[in-house]
N, C-alpha and C positions, 0 to 999 in steps of 0.2 A: 444656400444652407445657412442656418442661424448659428452664430457663435454661442457656445455655452460658456458662460462665465463660471470660473471655478469659485465655489463658495468657500470662503475661509472663515473659520470661527474666530471668536474673540481672542485677540493675541494674549491678553492677560490670563484668561482661563487656560489657554494652551501652554503658556509659560509655566504656570503652576502645575498643570497635569504632567508635563515633561519632568519637572523637578521631583514631583511626588512619586512617579513611577521609578525614577532613578533612585530616590531615597529608599523606596520599598525593596529595591534590589541591593541596597548597601553601597550605592554609588553616589559620591558627592561631586556633582558637576563642577562646582566652583573650585574644588581641590584638583580635579582633573585638568581644568584650565590652567591653574597655577603651576602644575607639574608639566605642562606642555603636552598633555595627552589628548587634549580637546581644544581646538581653536575657537575663537569667538564666532567665526563664520560657521563652523560646524554646529555650534550650539544654536545659533540663529536658524540654521537649516533644520535642526531637530524640531524647534518650535513651529516652523513653517509646515513641516510634514505633519505634525500633530494637528495643526489648524485644518488640514484637508482630510483628516482621517475620518472614515465612516463609522468607527467603532468607539466614539467618545462615550456613549451611554454605557457600553460594556466596560470600558476602562474605568469610568467613574464608579460603577458598581463594584468592580474588582478592588479598587482602592478602598472602598468603604466596607468591604467584607473580608478582612484578613489578608490583604496583599502582603503584609510583612512576613506572613508565614510561608509564602511561596518562594521568595527569593528569585523569581523570574517573572518577566512580564507576560501578558496574554500572548498566545501564539500569533495573533494578528497584529501585534504592536509593531509600528513602523520603526521603532527604536531598538527592537530586540537585539539585533546584531551588535550595534555599537555599545549598548549597555552591557551586554555579556562580555564584550572585549574589555570594558573598563572595570569590571568586577574584580 
């Protein structure tokens, strides 16, 4: 059986996507870290989850089309639960 390598997207792109989705929800990830609500490890894990997400195109389109009006991420967002907790 062949091993299927997990394809991870560009770390810089996914760092900014993670921050942008959080910002669209009114969550400041840096402030959450400063207040002890989010560890550096948790933040790194969020970016890693984003890197393997199959919904990057949908997320990017959502961010480009009024994400700030929604206040919540896409239903398929891997960060949905943690970002809603941080709101």
